[in-house]
PDBQT receptor file of N, H, CA, C and O in Angstrom, charges set to zero:
ATOM      1  N   MET A   1     -17.067   8.372 -16.631  1.00  0.00    +0.000 N 
ATOM      2  CA  MET A   1     -17.064   9.129 -15.402  1.00  0.00    +0.000 C 
ATOM      3  C   MET A   1     -15.617   9.346 -14.966  1.00  0.00    +0.000 C 
ATOM      4  O   MET A   1     -14.848   8.390 -14.859  1.00  0.00    +0.000 OA
ATOM      5  N   ALA A   2     -15.255  10.575 -14.720  1.00  0.00    +0.000 N 
ATOM      6  H   ALA A   2     -15.880  11.352 -14.807  1.00  0.00    +0.000 HD
ATOM      7  CA  ALA A   2     -13.879  10.906 -14.354  1.00  0.00    +0.000 C 
ATOM      8  C   ALA A   2     -13.638  10.643 -12.871  1.00  0.00    +0.000 C 
ATOM      9  O   ALA A   2     -14.506  10.872 -12.029  1.00  0.00    +0.000 OA
ATOM     10  N   LYS A   3     -12.443  10.159 -12.578  1.00  0.00    +0.000 N 
ATOM     11  H   LYS A   3     -11.737   9.973 -13.262  1.00  0.00    +0.000 HD
ATOM     12  CA  LYS A   3     -12.067   9.909 -11.186  1.00  0.00    +0.000 C 
ATOM     13  C   LYS A   3     -11.301  11.103 -10.646  1.00  0.00    +0.000 C 
ATOM     14  O   LYS A   3     -10.628  11.811 -11.396  1.00  0.00    +0.000 OA
ATOM     15  N   GLY A   4     -11.406  11.324  -9.350  1.00  0.00    +0.000 N 
ATOM     16  H   GLY A   4     -11.952  10.750  -8.741  1.00  0.00    +0.000 HD
ATOM     17  CA  GLY A   4     -10.655  12.378  -8.688  1.00  0.00    +0.000 C 
ATOM     18  C   GLY A   4      -9.264  11.877  -8.342  1.00  0.00    +0.000 C 
ATOM     19  O   GLY A   4      -8.775  10.923  -8.948  1.00  0.00    +0.000 OA
ATOM     20  N   LYS A   5      -8.639  12.504  -7.390  1.00  0.00    +0.000 N 
ATOM     21  H   LYS A   5      -9.036  13.278  -6.898  1.00  0.00    +0.000 HD
ATOM     22  CA  LYS A   5      -7.318  12.051  -6.957  1.00  0.00    +0.000 C 
ATOM     23  C   LYS A   5      -7.446  10.697  -6.282  1.00  0.00    +0.000 C 
ATOM     24  O   LYS A   5      -8.226  10.528  -5.344  1.00  0.00    +0.000 OA
ATOM     25  N   ASP A   6      -6.681   9.745  -6.763  1.00  0.00    +0.000 N 
ATOM     26  H   ASP A   6      -6.048   9.882  -7.524  1.00  0.00    +0.000 HD
ATOM     27  CA  ASP A   6      -6.711   8.395  -6.204  1.00  0.00    +0.000 C 
ATOM     28  C   ASP A   6      -5.924   8.367  -4.896  1.00  0.00    +0.000 C 
ATOM     29  O   ASP A   6      -4.934   9.084  -4.752  1.00  0.00    +0.000 OA
ATOM     30  N   ALA A   7      -6.359   7.545  -3.949  1.00  0.00    +0.000 N 
ATOM     31  H   ALA A   7      -7.163   6.963  -4.066  1.00  0.00    +0.000 HD
ATOM     32  CA  ALA A   7      -5.652   7.427  -2.681  1.00  0.00    +0.000 C 
ATOM     33  C   ALA A   7      -4.381   6.598  -2.845  1.00  0.00    +0.000 C 
ATOM     34  O   ALA A   7      -3.383   6.861  -2.174  1.00  0.00    +0.000 OA
ATOM     35  N   ARG A   8      -4.407   5.592  -3.737  1.00  0.00    +0.000 N 
ATOM     36  H   ARG A   8      -5.218   5.379  -4.282  1.00  0.00    +0.000 HD
ATOM     37  CA  ARG A   8      -3.240   4.739  -3.937  1.00  0.00    +0.000 C 
ATOM     38  C   ARG A   8      -2.428   5.236  -5.120  1.00  0.00    +0.000 C 
ATOM     39  O   ARG A   8      -2.963   5.477  -6.203  1.00  0.00    +0.000 OA
ATOM     40  N   VAL A   9      -1.119   5.387  -4.896  1.00  0.00    +0.000 N 
ATOM     41  H   VAL A   9      -0.684   5.192  -4.017  1.00  0.00    +0.000 HD
ATOM     42  CA  VAL A   9      -0.224   5.859  -5.950  1.00  0.00    +0.000 C 
ATOM     43  C   VAL A   9       0.934   4.884  -6.100  1.00  0.00    +0.000 C 
ATOM     44  O   VAL A   9       1.315   4.214  -5.140  1.00  0.00    +0.000 OA
ATOM     45  N   THR A  10       1.491   4.805  -7.295  1.00  0.00    +0.000 N 
ATOM     46  H   THR A  10       1.182   5.349  -8.075  1.00  0.00    +0.000 HD
ATOM     47  CA  THR A  10       2.649   3.960  -7.567  1.00  0.00    +0.000 C 
ATOM     48  C   THR A  10       3.913   4.741  -7.240  1.00  0.00    +0.000 C 
ATOM     49  O   THR A  10       4.061   5.888  -7.662  1.00  0.00    +0.000 OA
ATOM     50  N   VAL A  11       4.833   4.122  -6.482  1.00  0.00    +0.000 N 
ATOM     51  H   VAL A  11       4.712   3.191  -6.138  1.00  0.00    +0.000 HD
ATOM     52  CA  VAL A  11       6.083   4.761  -6.098  1.00  0.00    +0.000 C 
ATOM     53  C   VAL A  11       7.260   3.866  -6.488  1.00  0.00    +0.000 C 
ATOM     54  O   VAL A  11       7.108   2.653  -6.626  1.00  0.00    +0.000 OA
ATOM     55  N   ILE A  12       8.422   4.473  -6.662  1.00  0.00    +0.000 N 
ATOM     56  H   ILE A  12       8.545   5.459  -6.550  1.00  0.00    +0.000 HD
ATOM     57  CA  ILE A  12       9.645   3.745  -6.980  1.00  0.00    +0.000 C 
ATOM     58  C   ILE A  12      10.577   3.838  -5.784  1.00  0.00    +0.000 C 
ATOM     59  O   ILE A  12      10.853   4.928  -5.284  1.00  0.00    +0.000 OA
ATOM     60  N   LEU A  13      11.063   2.684  -5.327  1.00  0.00    +0.000 N 
ATOM     61  H   LEU A  13      10.839   1.799  -5.733  1.00  0.00    +0.000 HD
ATOM     62  CA  LEU A  13      12.006   2.624  -4.216  1.00  0.00    +0.000 C 
ATOM     63  C   LEU A  13      13.402   2.355  -4.774  1.00  0.00    +0.000 C 
ATOM     64  O   LEU A  13      13.580   1.470  -5.610  1.00  0.00    +0.000 OA
ATOM     65  N   GLU A  14      14.391   3.122  -4.310  1.00  0.00    +0.000 N 
ATOM     66  H   GLU A  14      14.246   3.841  -3.631  1.00  0.00    +0.000 HD
ATOM     67  CA  GLU A  14      15.759   2.997  -4.807  1.00  0.00    +0.000 C 
ATOM     68  C   GLU A  14      16.706   2.787  -3.636  1.00  0.00    +0.000 C 
ATOM     69  O   GLU A  14      16.519   3.372  -2.569  1.00  0.00    +0.000 OA
ATOM     70  N   CYS A  15      17.717   1.957  -3.831  1.00  0.00    +0.000 N 
ATOM     71  H   CYS A  15      17.868   1.482  -4.697  1.00  0.00    +0.000 HD
ATOM     72  CA  CYS A  15      18.701   1.667  -2.796  1.00  0.00    +0.000 C 
ATOM     73  C   CYS A  15      19.452   2.947  -2.435  1.00  0.00    +0.000 C 
ATOM     74  O   CYS A  15      20.042   3.587  -3.306  1.00  0.00    +0.000 OA
ATOM     75  N   THR A  16      19.434   3.321  -1.165  1.00  0.00    +0.000 N 
ATOM     76  H   THR A  16      18.955   2.802  -0.458  1.00  0.00    +0.000 HD
ATOM     77  CA  THR A  16      20.101   4.549  -0.742  1.00  0.00    +0.000 C 
ATOM     78  C   THR A  16      21.613   4.364  -0.676  1.00  0.00    +0.000 C 
ATOM     79  O   THR A  16      22.359   5.329  -0.843  1.00  0.00    +0.000 OA
ATOM     80  N   ARG A  17      22.067   3.162  -0.439  1.00  0.00    +0.000 N 
ATOM     81  H   ARG A  17      21.461   2.378  -0.303  1.00  0.00    +0.000 HD
ATOM     82  CA  ARG A  17      23.508   2.920  -0.344  1.00  0.00    +0.000 C 
ATOM     83  C   ARG A  17      24.175   3.003  -1.724  1.00  0.00    +0.000 C 
ATOM     84  O   ARG A  17      25.249   3.592  -1.848  1.00  0.00    +0.000 OA
ATOM     85  N   CYS A  18      23.567   2.432  -2.746  1.00  0.00    +0.000 N 
ATOM     86  H   CYS A  18      22.694   1.953  -2.645  1.00  0.00    +0.000 HD
ATOM     87  CA  CYS A  18      24.110   2.504  -4.105  1.00  0.00    +0.000 C 
ATOM     88  C   CYS A  18      24.064   3.934  -4.636  1.00  0.00    +0.000 C 
ATOM     89  O   CYS A  18      24.979   4.369  -5.335  1.00  0.00    +0.000 OA
ATOM     90  N   ALA A  19      23.000   4.664  -4.305  1.00  0.00    +0.000 N 
ATOM     91  H   ALA A  19      22.257   4.311  -3.737  1.00  0.00    +0.000 HD
ATOM     92  CA  ALA A  19      22.846   6.035  -4.793  1.00  0.00    +0.000 C 
ATOM     93  C   ALA A  19      23.908   6.947  -4.191  1.00  0.00    +0.000 C 
ATOM     94  O   ALA A  19      24.342   7.895  -4.845  1.00  0.00    +0.000 OA
ATOM     95  N   ARG A  20      24.335   6.682  -2.961  1.00  0.00    +0.000 N 
ATOM     96  H   ARG A  20      23.983   5.912  -2.430  1.00  0.00    +0.000 HD
ATOM     97  CA  ARG A  20      25.360   7.511  -2.312  1.00  0.00    +0.000 C 
ATOM     98  C   ARG A  20      26.754   7.239  -2.863  1.00  0.00    +0.000 C 
ATOM     99  O   ARG A  20      27.630   8.098  -2.765  1.00  0.00    +0.000 OA
ATOM    100  N   ASN A  21      26.974   6.063  -3.437  1.00  0.00    +0.000 N 
ATOM    101  H   ASN A  21      26.263   5.365  -3.516  1.00  0.00    +0.000 HD
ATOM    102  CA  ASN A  21      28.309   5.691  -3.912  1.00  0.00    +0.000 C 
ATOM    103  C   ASN A  21      28.642   6.272  -5.277  1.00  0.00    +0.000 C 
ATOM    104  O   ASN A  21      29.663   5.905  -5.859  1.00  0.00    +0.000 OA
ATOM    105  N   GLY A  22      27.823   7.156  -5.801  1.00  0.00    +0.000 N 
ATOM    106  H   GLY A  22      26.993   7.454  -5.328  1.00  0.00    +0.000 HD
ATOM    107  CA  GLY A  22      28.145   7.849  -7.035  1.00  0.00    +0.000 C 
ATOM    108  C   GLY A  22      27.743   7.137  -8.310  1.00  0.00    +0.000 C 
ATOM    109  O   GLY A  22      28.256   7.476  -9.376  1.00  0.00    +0.000 OA
ATOM    110  N   VAL A  23      26.852   6.168  -8.246  1.00  0.00    +0.000 N 
ATOM    111  H   VAL A  23      26.435   5.892  -7.380  1.00  0.00    +0.000 HD
ATOM    112  CA  VAL A  23      26.371   5.504  -9.447  1.00  0.00    +0.000 C 
ATOM    113  C   VAL A  23      25.412   6.449 -10.147  1.00  0.00    +0.000 C 
ATOM    114  O   VAL A  23      24.558   7.056  -9.501  1.00  0.00    +0.000 OA
ATOM    115  N   LYS A  24      25.541   6.583 -11.461  1.00  0.00    +0.000 N 
ATOM    116  H   LYS A  24      26.235   6.090 -11.986  1.00  0.00    +0.000 HD
ATOM    117  CA  LYS A  24      24.664   7.481 -12.205  1.00  0.00    +0.000 C 
ATOM    118  C   LYS A  24      23.237   6.976 -12.163  1.00  0.00    +0.000 C 
ATOM    119  O   LYS A  24      23.000   5.768 -12.201  1.00  0.00    +0.000 OA
ATOM    120  N   LYS A  25      22.287   7.893 -12.086  1.00  0.00    +0.000 N 
ATOM    121  H   LYS A  25      22.480   8.874 -12.056  1.00  0.00    +0.000 HD
ATOM    122  CA  LYS A  25      20.872   7.529 -12.008  1.00  0.00    +0.000 C 
ATOM    123  C   LYS A  25      20.403   6.823 -13.279  1.00  0.00    +0.000 C 
ATOM    124  O   LYS A  25      19.497   5.991 -13.219  1.00  0.00    +0.000 OA
ATOM    125  N   GLU A  26      21.003   7.139 -14.427  1.00  0.00    +0.000 N 
ATOM    126  H   GLU A  26      21.739   7.814 -14.476  1.00  0.00    +0.000 HD
ATOM    127  CA  GLU A  26      20.559   6.552 -15.686  1.00  0.00    +0.000 C 
ATOM    128  C   GLU A  26      21.039   5.113 -15.859  1.00  0.00    +0.000 C 
ATOM    129  O   GLU A  26      20.453   4.359 -16.636  1.00  0.00    +0.000 OA
ATOM    130  N   SER A  27      22.094   4.723 -15.147  1.00  0.00    +0.000 N 
ATOM    131  H   SER A  27      22.570   5.335 -14.515  1.00  0.00    +0.000 HD
ATOM    132  CA  SER A  27      22.646   3.390 -15.336  1.00  0.00    +0.000 C 
ATOM    133  C   SER A  27      21.750   2.336 -14.689  1.00  0.00    +0.000 C 
ATOM    134  O   SER A  27      20.917   2.646 -13.837  1.00  0.00    +0.000 OA
ATOM    135  N   MET A  28      21.933   1.101 -15.105  1.00  0.00    +0.000 N 
ATOM    136  H   MET A  28      22.610   0.849 -15.797  1.00  0.00    +0.000 HD
ATOM    137  CA  MET A  28      21.131   0.005 -14.584  1.00  0.00    +0.000 C 
ATOM    138  C   MET A  28      21.727  -0.575 -13.309  1.00  0.00    +0.000 C 
ATOM    139  O   MET A  28      21.268  -1.620 -12.848  1.00  0.00    +0.000 OA
ATOM    140  N   GLY A  29      22.740   0.071 -12.722  1.00  0.00    +0.000 N 
ATOM    141  H   GLY A  29      23.113   0.919 -13.096  1.00  0.00    +0.000 HD
ATOM    142  CA  GLY A  29      23.426  -0.474 -11.571  1.00  0.00    +0.000 C 
ATOM    143  C   GLY A  29      22.729  -0.267 -10.249  1.00  0.00    +0.000 C 
ATOM    144  O   GLY A  29      23.136  -0.854  -9.247  1.00  0.00    +0.000 OA
ATOM    145  N   ILE A  30      21.680   0.556 -10.210  1.00  0.00    +0.000 N 
ATOM    146  H   ILE A  30      21.348   1.033 -11.024  1.00  0.00    +0.000 HD
ATOM    147  CA  ILE A  30      21.010   0.837  -8.952  1.00  0.00    +0.000 C 
ATOM    148  C   ILE A  30      19.813  -0.093  -8.802  1.00  0.00    +0.000 C 
ATOM    149  O   ILE A  30      19.043  -0.291  -9.742  1.00  0.00    +0.000 OA
ATOM    150  N   SER A  31      19.668  -0.662  -7.601  1.00  0.00    +0.000 N 
ATOM    151  H   SER A  31      20.293  -0.501  -6.837  1.00  0.00    +0.000 HD
ATOM    152  CA  SER A  31      18.554  -1.557  -7.322  1.00  0.00    +0.000 C 
ATOM    153  C   SER A  31      17.284  -0.729  -7.117  1.00  0.00    +0.000 C 
ATOM    154  O   SER A  31      17.273   0.203  -6.314  1.00  0.00    +0.000 OA
ATOM    155  N   ARG A  32      16.219  -1.068  -7.843  1.00  0.00    +0.000 N 
ATOM    156  H   ARG A  32      16.228  -1.825  -8.496  1.00  0.00    +0.000 HD
ATOM    157  CA  ARG A  32      14.957  -0.342  -7.734  1.00  0.00    +0.000 C 
ATOM    158  C   ARG A  32      13.796  -1.318  -7.624  1.00  0.00    +0.000 C 
ATOM    159  O   ARG A  32      13.813  -2.393  -8.223  1.00  0.00    +0.000 OA
ATOM    160  N   TYR A  33      12.797  -0.933  -6.861  1.00  0.00    +0.000 N 
ATOM    161  H   TYR A  33      12.783  -0.059  -6.375  1.00  0.00    +0.000 HD
ATOM    162  CA  TYR A  33      11.553  -1.693  -6.714  1.00  0.00    +0.000 C 
ATOM    163  C   TYR A  33      10.382  -0.765  -7.007  1.00  0.00    +0.000 C 
ATOM    164  O   TYR A  33      10.469   0.440  -6.767  1.00  0.00    +0.000 OA
ATOM    165  N   ILE A  34       9.292  -1.313  -7.522  1.00  0.00    +0.000 N 
ATOM    166  H   ILE A  34       9.221  -2.292  -7.717  1.00  0.00    +0.000 HD
ATOM    167  CA  ILE A  34       8.067  -0.561  -7.766  1.00  0.00    +0.000 C 
ATOM    168  C   ILE A  34       6.996  -1.119  -6.843  1.00  0.00    +0.000 C 
ATOM    169  O   ILE A  34       6.794  -2.332  -6.782  1.00  0.00    +0.000 OA
ATOM    170  N   THR A  35       6.309  -0.234  -6.121  1.00  0.00    +0.000 N 
ATOM    171  H   THR A  35       6.473   0.751  -6.170  1.00  0.00    +0.000 HD
ATOM    172  CA  THR A  35       5.257  -0.649  -5.196  1.00  0.00    +0.000 C 
ATOM    173  C   THR A  35       4.184   0.431  -5.162  1.00  0.00    +0.000 C 
ATOM    174  O   THR A  35       4.263   1.418  -5.894  1.00  0.00    +0.000 OA
ATOM    175  N   GLN A  36       3.188   0.242  -4.316  1.00  0.00    +0.000 N 
ATOM    176  H   GLN A  36       3.124  -0.560  -3.722  1.00  0.00    +0.000 HD
ATOM    177  CA  GLN A  36       2.120   1.214  -4.149  1.00  0.00    +0.000 C 
ATOM    178  C   GLN A  36       2.018   1.614  -2.698  1.00  0.00    +0.000 C 
ATOM    179  O   GLN A  36       2.361   0.845  -1.800  1.00  0.00    +0.000 OA
ATOM    180  N   LYS A  37       1.537   2.842  -2.474  1.00  0.00    +0.000 N 
ATOM    181  H   LYS A  37       1.259   3.467  -3.203  1.00  0.00    +0.000 HD
ATOM    182  CA  LYS A  37       1.281   3.286  -1.104  1.00  0.00    +0.000 C 
ATOM    183  C   LYS A  37      -0.009   4.085  -1.085  1.00  0.00    +0.000 C 
ATOM    184  O   LYS A  37      -0.449   4.612  -2.107  1.00  0.00    +0.000 OA
ATOM    185  N   ASN A  38      -0.604   4.166   0.088  1.00  0.00    +0.000 N 
ATOM    186  H   ASN A  38      -0.247   3.738   0.918  1.00  0.00    +0.000 HD
ATOM    187  CA  ASN A  38      -1.811   4.956   0.280  1.00  0.00    +0.000 C 
ATOM    188  C   ASN A  38      -1.389   6.377   0.643  1.00  0.00    +0.000 C 
ATOM    189  O   ASN A  38      -0.727   6.598   1.657  1.00  0.00    +0.000 OA
ATOM    190  N   ARG A  39      -1.777   7.332  -0.190  1.00  0.00    +0.000 N 
ATOM    191  H   ARG A  39      -2.315   7.153  -1.013  1.00  0.00    +0.000 HD
ATOM    192  CA  ARG A  39      -1.359   8.726  -0.020  1.00  0.00    +0.000 C 
ATOM    193  C   ARG A  39      -1.900   9.323   1.278  1.00  0.00    +0.000 C 
ATOM    194  O   ARG A  39      -1.240  10.166   1.886  1.00  0.00    +0.000 OA
ATOM    195  N   HIS A  40      -3.084   8.901   1.711  1.00  0.00    +0.000 N 
ATOM    196  H   HIS A  40      -3.620   8.216   1.217  1.00  0.00    +0.000 HD
ATOM    197  CA  HIS A  40      -3.705   9.478   2.901  1.00  0.00    +0.000 C 
ATOM    198  C   HIS A  40      -3.094   8.929   4.190  1.00  0.00    +0.000 C 
ATOM    199  O   HIS A  40      -2.948   9.671   5.161  1.00  0.00    +0.000 OA
ATOM    200  N   ASN A  41      -2.736   7.650   4.217  1.00  0.00    +0.000 N 
ATOM    201  H   ASN A  41      -2.855   7.047   3.428  1.00  0.00    +0.000 HD
ATOM    202  CA  ASN A  41      -2.175   7.042   5.430  1.00  0.00    +0.000 C 
ATOM    203  C   ASN A  41      -0.696   7.341   5.606  1.00  0.00    +0.000 C 
ATOM    204  O   ASN A  41      -0.236   7.486   6.739  1.00  0.00    +0.000 OA
ATOM    205  N   THR A  42       0.072   7.439   4.507  1.00  0.00    +0.000 N 
ATOM    206  H   THR A  42      -0.302   7.321   3.587  1.00  0.00    +0.000 HD
ATOM    207  CA  THR A  42       1.508   7.700   4.579  1.00  0.00    +0.000 C 
ATOM    208  C   THR A  42       1.873   8.862   3.665  1.00  0.00    +0.000 C 
ATOM    209  O   THR A  42       2.340   8.647   2.547  1.00  0.00    +0.000 OA
ATOM    210  N   PRO A  43       1.664  10.097   4.131  1.00  0.00    +0.000 N 
ATOM    211  CA  PRO A  43       1.977  11.254   3.282  1.00  0.00    +0.000 C 
ATOM    212  C   PRO A  43       3.480  11.486   3.116  1.00  0.00    +0.000 C 
ATOM    213  O   PRO A  43       3.904  12.102   2.138  1.00  0.00    +0.000 OA
ATOM    214  N   SER A  44       4.282  11.004   4.055  1.00  0.00    +0.000 N 
ATOM    215  H   SER A  44       3.938  10.504   4.850  1.00  0.00    +0.000 HD
ATOM    216  CA  SER A  44       5.735  11.191   3.954  1.00  0.00    +0.000 C 
ATOM    217  C   SER A  44       6.341  10.157   3.006  1.00  0.00    +0.000 C 
ATOM    218  O   SER A  44       5.652   9.243   2.552  1.00  0.00    +0.000 OA
ATOM    219  N   ARG A  45       7.624  10.306   2.713  1.00  0.00    +0.000 N 
ATOM    220  H   ARG A  45       8.183  11.049   3.082  1.00  0.00    +0.000 HD
ATOM    221  CA  ARG A  45       8.306   9.377   1.808  1.00  0.00    +0.000 C 
ATOM    222  C   ARG A  45       8.455   8.006   2.461  1.00  0.00    +0.000 C 
ATOM    223  O   ARG A  45       8.722   7.898   3.658  1.00  0.00    +0.000 OA
ATOM    224  N   LEU A  46       8.279   6.975   1.662  1.00  0.00    +0.000 N 
ATOM    225  H   LEU A  46       8.062   7.063   0.689  1.00  0.00    +0.000 HD
ATOM    226  CA  LEU A  46       8.316   5.602   2.135  1.00  0.00    +0.000 C 
ATOM    227  C   LEU A  46       9.745   5.081   2.144  1.00  0.00    +0.000 C 
ATOM    228  O   LEU A  46      10.499   5.333   1.204  1.00  0.00    +0.000 OA
ATOM    229  N   GLU A  47      10.130   4.349   3.201  1.00  0.00    +0.000 N 
ATOM    230  H   GLU A  47       9.517   4.144   3.964  1.00  0.00    +0.000 HD
ATOM    231  CA  GLU A  47      11.442   3.699   3.286  1.00  0.00    +0.000 C 
ATOM    232  C   GLU A  47      11.236   2.274   3.772  1.00  0.00    +0.000 C 
ATOM    233  O   GLU A  47      10.629   2.049   4.819  1.00  0.00    +0.000 OA
ATOM    234  N   LEU A  48      11.746   1.305   3.003  1.00  0.00    +0.000 N 
ATOM    235  H   LEU A  48      12.239   1.487   2.152  1.00  0.00    +0.000 HD
ATOM    236  CA  LEU A  48      11.622  -0.105   3.350  1.00  0.00    +0.000 C 
ATOM    237  C   LEU A  48      12.970  -0.796   3.217  1.00  0.00    +0.000 C 
ATOM    238  O   LEU A  48      13.809  -0.391   2.412  1.00  0.00    +0.000 OA
ATOM    239  N   ARG A  49      13.174  -1.857   4.025  1.00  0.00    +0.000 N 
ATOM    240  H   ARG A  49      12.492  -2.185   4.679  1.00  0.00    +0.000 HD
ATOM    241  CA  ARG A  49      14.375  -2.674   3.886  1.00  0.00    +0.000 C 
ATOM    242  C   ARG A  49      14.107  -3.742   2.835  1.00  0.00    +0.000 C 
ATOM    243  O   ARG A  49      13.241  -4.598   3.014  1.00  0.00    +0.000 OA
ATOM    244  N   LYS A  50      14.859  -3.685   1.734  1.00  0.00    +0.000 N 
ATOM    245  H   LYS A  50      15.563  -2.990   1.589  1.00  0.00    +0.000 HD
ATOM    246  CA  LYS A  50      14.711  -4.633   0.635  1.00  0.00    +0.000 C 
ATOM    247  C   LYS A  50      16.086  -5.175   0.282  1.00  0.00    +0.000 C 
ATOM    248  O   LYS A  50      17.106  -4.620   0.690  1.00  0.00    +0.000 OA
ATOM    249  N   PHE A  51      16.106  -6.276  -0.488  1.00  0.00    +0.000 N 
ATOM    250  H   PHE A  51      15.277  -6.726  -0.820  1.00  0.00    +0.000 HD
ATOM    251  CA  PHE A  51      17.364  -6.862  -0.917  1.00  0.00    +0.000 C 
ATOM    252  C   PHE A  51      17.897  -6.102  -2.126  1.00  0.00    +0.000 C 
ATOM    253  O   PHE A  51      17.182  -5.914  -3.109  1.00  0.00    +0.000 OA
ATOM    254  N   CYS A  52      19.149  -5.667  -2.054  1.00  0.00    +0.000 N 
ATOM    255  H   CYS A  52      19.731  -5.820  -1.255  1.00  0.00    +0.000 HD
ATOM    256  CA  CYS A  52      19.801  -4.972  -3.161  1.00  0.00    +0.000 C 
ATOM    257  C   CYS A  52      20.656  -5.989  -3.913  1.00  0.00    +0.000 C 
ATOM    258  O   CYS A  52      21.569  -6.588  -3.344  1.00  0.00    +0.000 OA
ATOM    259  N   SER A  53      20.355  -6.176  -5.185  1.00  0.00    +0.000 N 
ATOM    260  H   SER A  53      19.614  -5.690  -5.648  1.00  0.00    +0.000 HD
ATOM    261  CA  SER A  53      21.086  -7.158  -5.977  1.00  0.00    +0.000 C 
ATOM    262  C   SER A  53      22.498  -6.666  -6.315  1.00  0.00    +0.000 C 
ATOM    263  O   SER A  53      23.342  -7.469  -6.713  1.00  0.00    +0.000 OA
ATOM    264  N   ARG A  54      22.765  -5.392  -6.167  1.00  0.00    +0.000 N 
ATOM    265  H   ARG A  54      22.080  -4.741  -5.843  1.00  0.00    +0.000 HD
ATOM    266  CA  ARG A  54      24.097  -4.858  -6.439  1.00  0.00    +0.000 C 
ATOM    267  C   ARG A  54      24.991  -4.950  -5.198  1.00  0.00    +0.000 C 
ATOM    268  O   ARG A  54      26.176  -5.264  -5.311  1.00  0.00    +0.000 OA
ATOM    269  N   CYS A  55      24.427  -4.676  -4.014  1.00  0.00    +0.000 N 
ATOM    270  H   CYS A  55      23.465  -4.420  -3.922  1.00  0.00    +0.000 HD
ATOM    271  CA  CYS A  55      25.188  -4.753  -2.752  1.00  0.00    +0.000 C 
ATOM    272  C   CYS A  55      25.203  -6.173  -2.186  1.00  0.00    +0.000 C 
ATOM    273  O   CYS A  55      26.035  -6.489  -1.336  1.00  0.00    +0.000 OA
ATOM    274  N   TYR A  56      24.292  -7.028  -2.647  1.00  0.00    +0.000 N 
ATOM    275  H   TYR A  56      23.616  -6.771  -3.337  1.00  0.00    +0.000 HD
ATOM    276  CA  TYR A  56      24.129  -8.402  -2.164  1.00  0.00    +0.000 C 
ATOM    277  C   TYR A  56      23.795  -8.465  -0.668  1.00  0.00    +0.000 C 
ATOM    278  O   TYR A  56      24.266  -9.352   0.043  1.00  0.00    +0.000 OA
ATOM    279  N   LYS A  57      22.980  -7.516  -0.202  1.00  0.00    +0.000 N 
ATOM    280  H   LYS A  57      22.597  -6.795  -0.779  1.00  0.00    +0.000 HD
ATOM    281  CA  LYS A  57      22.488  -7.555   1.172  1.00  0.00    +0.000 C 
ATOM    282  C   LYS A  57      21.237  -6.696   1.295  1.00  0.00    +0.000 C 
ATOM    283  O   LYS A  57      20.887  -5.953   0.378  1.00  0.00    +0.000 OA
ATOM    284  N   HIS A  58      20.576  -6.806   2.430  1.00  0.00    +0.000 N 
ATOM    285  H   HIS A  58      20.861  -7.410   3.175  1.00  0.00    +0.000 HD
ATOM    286  CA  HIS A  58      19.380  -6.011   2.675  1.00  0.00    +0.000 C 
ATOM    287  C   HIS A  58      19.790  -4.595   3.074  1.00  0.00    +0.000 C 
ATOM    288  O   HIS A  58      20.567  -4.406   4.010  1.00  0.00    +0.000 OA
ATOM    289  N   THR A  59      19.266  -3.611   2.361  1.00  0.00    +0.000 N 
ATOM    290  H   THR A  59      18.635  -3.764   1.601  1.00  0.00    +0.000 HD
ATOM    291  CA  THR A  59      19.548  -2.204   2.640  1.00  0.00    +0.000 C 
ATOM    292  C   THR A  59      18.238  -1.424   2.632  1.00  0.00    +0.000 C 
ATOM    293  O   THR A  59      17.188  -1.949   2.261  1.00  0.00    +0.000 OA
ATOM    294  N   ILE A  60      18.319  -0.164   3.047  1.00  0.00    +0.000 N 
ATOM    295  H   ILE A  60      19.172   0.262   3.348  1.00  0.00    +0.000 HD
ATOM    296  CA  ILE A  60      17.140   0.689   3.041  1.00  0.00    +0.000 C 
ATOM    297  C   ILE A  60      16.928   1.240   1.639  1.00  0.00    +0.000 C 
ATOM    298  O   ILE A  60      17.838   1.804   1.033  1.00  0.00    +0.000 OA
ATOM    299  N   HIS A  61      15.721   1.069   1.140  1.00  0.00    +0.000 N 
ATOM    300  H   HIS A  61      14.981   0.611   1.633  1.00  0.00    +0.000 HD
ATOM    301  CA  HIS A  61      15.325   1.600  -0.164  1.00  0.00    +0.000 C 
ATOM    302  C   HIS A  61      14.336   2.729   0.093  1.00  0.00    +0.000 C 
ATOM    303  O   HIS A  61      13.307   2.521   0.737  1.00  0.00    +0.000 OA
ATOM    304  N   GLY A  62      14.640   3.919  -0.404  1.00  0.00    +0.000 N 
ATOM    305  H   GLY A  62      15.475   4.088  -0.927  1.00  0.00    +0.000 HD
ATOM    306  CA  GLY A  62      13.787   5.081  -0.187  1.00  0.00    +0.000 C 
ATOM    307  C   GLY A  62      13.026   5.468  -1.439  1.00  0.00    +0.000 C 
ATOM    308  O   GLY A  62      13.431   5.143  -2.555  1.00  0.00    +0.000 OA
ATOM    309  N   GLU A  63      11.927   6.161  -1.243  1.00  0.00    +0.000 N 
ATOM    310  H   GLU A  63      11.598   6.425  -0.337  1.00  0.00    +0.000 HD
ATOM    311  CA  GLU A  63      11.077   6.604  -2.331  1.00  0.00    +0.000 C 
ATOM    312  C   GLU A  63      11.760   7.745  -3.097  1.00  0.00    +0.000 C 
ATOM    313  O   GLU A  63      12.335   8.651  -2.493  1.00  0.00    +0.000 OA
ATOM    314  N   ILE A  64      11.689   7.689  -4.446  1.00  0.00    +0.000 N 
ATOM    315  H   ILE A  64      11.222   6.954  -4.936  1.00  0.00    +0.000 HD
ATOM    316  CA  ILE A  64      12.253   8.742  -5.279  1.00  0.00    +0.000 C 
ATOM    317  C   ILE A  64      11.160   9.319  -6.164  1.00  0.00    +0.000 C 
ATOM    318  O   ILE A  64      10.083   8.738  -6.300  1.00  0.00    +0.000 OA
ATOM    319  N   LYS A  65      11.447  10.468  -6.765  1.00  0.00    +0.000 N 
ATOM    320  H   LYS A  65      12.321  10.940  -6.655  1.00  0.00    +0.000 HD
ATOM    321  CA  LYS A  65      10.510  11.073  -7.707  1.00  0.00    +0.000 C 
ATOM    322  C   LYS A  65      10.514  10.309  -9.004  1.00  0.00    +0.000 C 
ATOM    323  O   LYS A  65      11.512   9.682  -9.359  1.00  0.00    +0.000 OA
ATOM    324  N   LYS A  66       9.400  10.356  -9.718  1.00  0.00    +0.000 N 
ATOM    325  H   LYS A  66       8.589  10.865  -9.429  1.00  0.00    +0.000 HD
ATOM    326  CA  LYS A  66       9.299   9.689 -11.023  1.00  0.00    +0.000 C 
ATOM    327  C   LYS A  66       9.929  10.546 -12.087  1.00  0.00    +0.000 C 
ATOM    328  O   LYS A  66       9.948  10.163 -13.257  1.00  0.00    +0.000 OA
TER     329      LYS A  66
């Protein structure tokens, strides 16, 4: 049985501070987290405060495209 559009989707959160400092997206220097969100409850992009292992402090991590 085929499923329709799922309400929960997997998203990638990336440190906004590291991304602004000119680090290449392909390099391993950017802090990233993988989480899930409910598409119906939060249609906008997700932003959470997470620990960045590159900056060594809590920064805002925003949702990026896959």
